[in-house]
N, C-alpha and C positions, 0 to 999 in steps of 0.2 A: 569910057563906059558910062552909061546913064545911071541916074539914081534909081531907076526902076528895075535895074538888072538884078536877078535872083541871086541869093548867097549860095556858095558851093554846097553840094549835097553832103550831109553828115556833120556839118558844123553846128555847134551848140550855141544857144543864145548866151549872152554874157551872164545872166542870172543863173542859168543852169550850170555854167562852168564854175562859178564861185561855190555853189553847193557841193559839187563833186570834189573840189579841192579841200573843203572843210571836212568831209567824211573821210578822205584819205589821211588827212593830218590826225584826226581823232583816232583812227585805227592804229596808226603808227605809235601814238603816245601810249595807247593801251598795251601794245606789244612790248614797248620799252619798259613800262612799269612792271609787267609780269616777269620779264627777264631780270630786272633789278632785284625783285623779291627772291627769285629762285637763286640768284648768285649769292645773295646775303645768307640764305638758309644753308647752302652748301658750304660757304666759308665758315659759318659758325660751327657746323658739325665737324669740319676738318680741324678747327682749332681746339675743340673740346675732346677730340678723340672719340666722339660719338657716345660718351657716358657722362652722366650728371654726377656732380660731387655730392656725398652724403650731407644731409642737412642736420645741423646741431639740434638736439632735442633737450627738453628740461624734464628731469625726473620730478614727480610730484612731491617726494619727501624732502630732498635737499635743495632743489632748485639749481643744481650744478649742471653746467652744459656738458653733454656727453654725445659721442657719435654712436650710431647704431652698431651693436656688436661689442661695445666696450663694457668692462665690468661695471656693475652698479655701485655707486658710492656706499661705503659702510658707515654706520653711525659711530660716533666717537665712543671709545671704550671708557669704562669707569672702574673705580675701586670702591669697595664697601668697607668702612672703617668703624670700629667700636671705640667711642671716646667716653671715658669715665674718670672718676676721681674729682679733683677740685676744678670743675668747670660748671658753668651756669645751667647748661641743659645736657646732661649726660645722655648718651643714646647712640644709635647706629646711624651713620650718615654715608651717603653716596657722593663721592668726589671724582673729579676728572683724573685720568691717569697722569702722573707726574706731580700730583699735589704733594705738599709737604706737611709736616706735623703742625706747623702754625696754621695751615688752612683748616685742618681738622678741628683744632681748638676754636678757631673763629666760627666754624659751622656750629659748634656746640655752645655758642654764646660768649666765648672768652673765658679767661681765668676768673675764679672766685678770689676774694680777698685773702683766703688762706692757702693759696697755691704756691708751691715752690717752683717758680718758673725756671730757675737755673738747673733743675734736675733733669730737664729734657733737652734733647738736641732738636730745636725747633726747625732746623733746616733739613731734617731727615726726610728723604723721599719715601712716601708711603707705598705699601703693597697691599693687594687685595686680601681681606680677612685680618688685617692687623688690628691690634688693640693698642690704643694710646691712653696710658694711665698717667694722670697728673697728680703727683703726691703732695702731701702737706710737708712743711719743713720738718726734718727729722725722720720722715719715712724713707724706707729703702727705695732708691731710684728704680724705675721699671727696667726690665731686661731689654736687650736690643730688639730691633724690629723683627717680626716674624712674618714669613710669607704664608700663602695659602697652603694648608695641610700641615703646618708646623704649629707647635704650641703658641698660643697668643702671648703677646708681651705682658709680663706681670704674672703669668701663670707658673707656679713652681714646677720644676722638673720632677719626674717620678722619684719618690724617696726623699725629697727635700723637706726640711722642716718649715712649718708655716709660723711666721711671727704674728702672734695674736694682736699686737699693737699696730701693725702696719698692713696686715692682710686685707685684700679687697674681698668683696662679696664672692667673686668668682674663685678666688684662691681658697677661701674657707669651704666652698662647695666641693673642693677636691678631697676633703677629709671624709672618712667613713662616718655614716650616720648624720651627716650634716647636709641638709637640703637648703633651698633658698630661704625658707622661713627661719630655720635655725641660724643660718649665717647672718641674717639681718638682726636677730636677737643678740648675737655676739657683738656685732658692730654697735648696736644701740647701747648695750651695757658698757662697752668701751668708751663711747662718747659721753654717757651720763656720769661715769665714775672716773674720768680722766685717764683711762687706760688700765691695762692689767699690770699688777705688781708681781704676780707669779702665775704659774700655770694652774695652781689650785683655785684661782679666782673663777675658773670655768664652772666650778660647782655652784656659783652664785647666779649663773645664767639660767633663766627659766627654760625648762625642758631638758636640761642635761642631767641625767641620772648617773648612778654609779657605773653601769655598764658602758654608757657612752663616754664617760670620763676616762674609764680604763683603756678604751681604744684610742682616745685622743691624746692622752698625756705624753706619750712618747713621740708624737708626730708634730707637736707644737712647741714653740719656745716663746719667752718673753725677753726682749732685749731693751 
């Protein structure tokens, strides 16, 4: 065959054949990529059961992690305690549930120099509404702890006599005709005169007249 013989009909030039092969290869690569992505998506759905897990959320108040639908965290409970007597800052204090008598005294600034620390059970667990009375040496120790709705510690039971030398302001106020001002005058007189020597000394307290004394004399004692 001579060099001038024509090429067979339908044959492509070498450059055209290379371009055709490149386009076929690119198309095959795209198809494989699409199939790979589809397989990965189907496999992921099958492994997850088609449902996403709930995402943990943070509540704005506590910062504790909770899942949707779970109960919201509650704030820590507290107890309100009345501390009085021989402490540096008598008053009403809010403490955590489970606090003990020593915690209430610490909140009130601690004992004064005249406190009888042995008169109290400092390890006693406090209850809401309880009164913690710190006595002086020689004063009657406070009654046992009282819960909410019960008489506060140190408050005499109905019909009980009140000792003029050891009674607190609140105890004196349980007496007829004795309000906060009168109770304070009784305590001030007791402090200034070294205590009551007899019930008749009530007549020396400013504001106590014959009628008041007549109602009080059988309800109080001096020990």
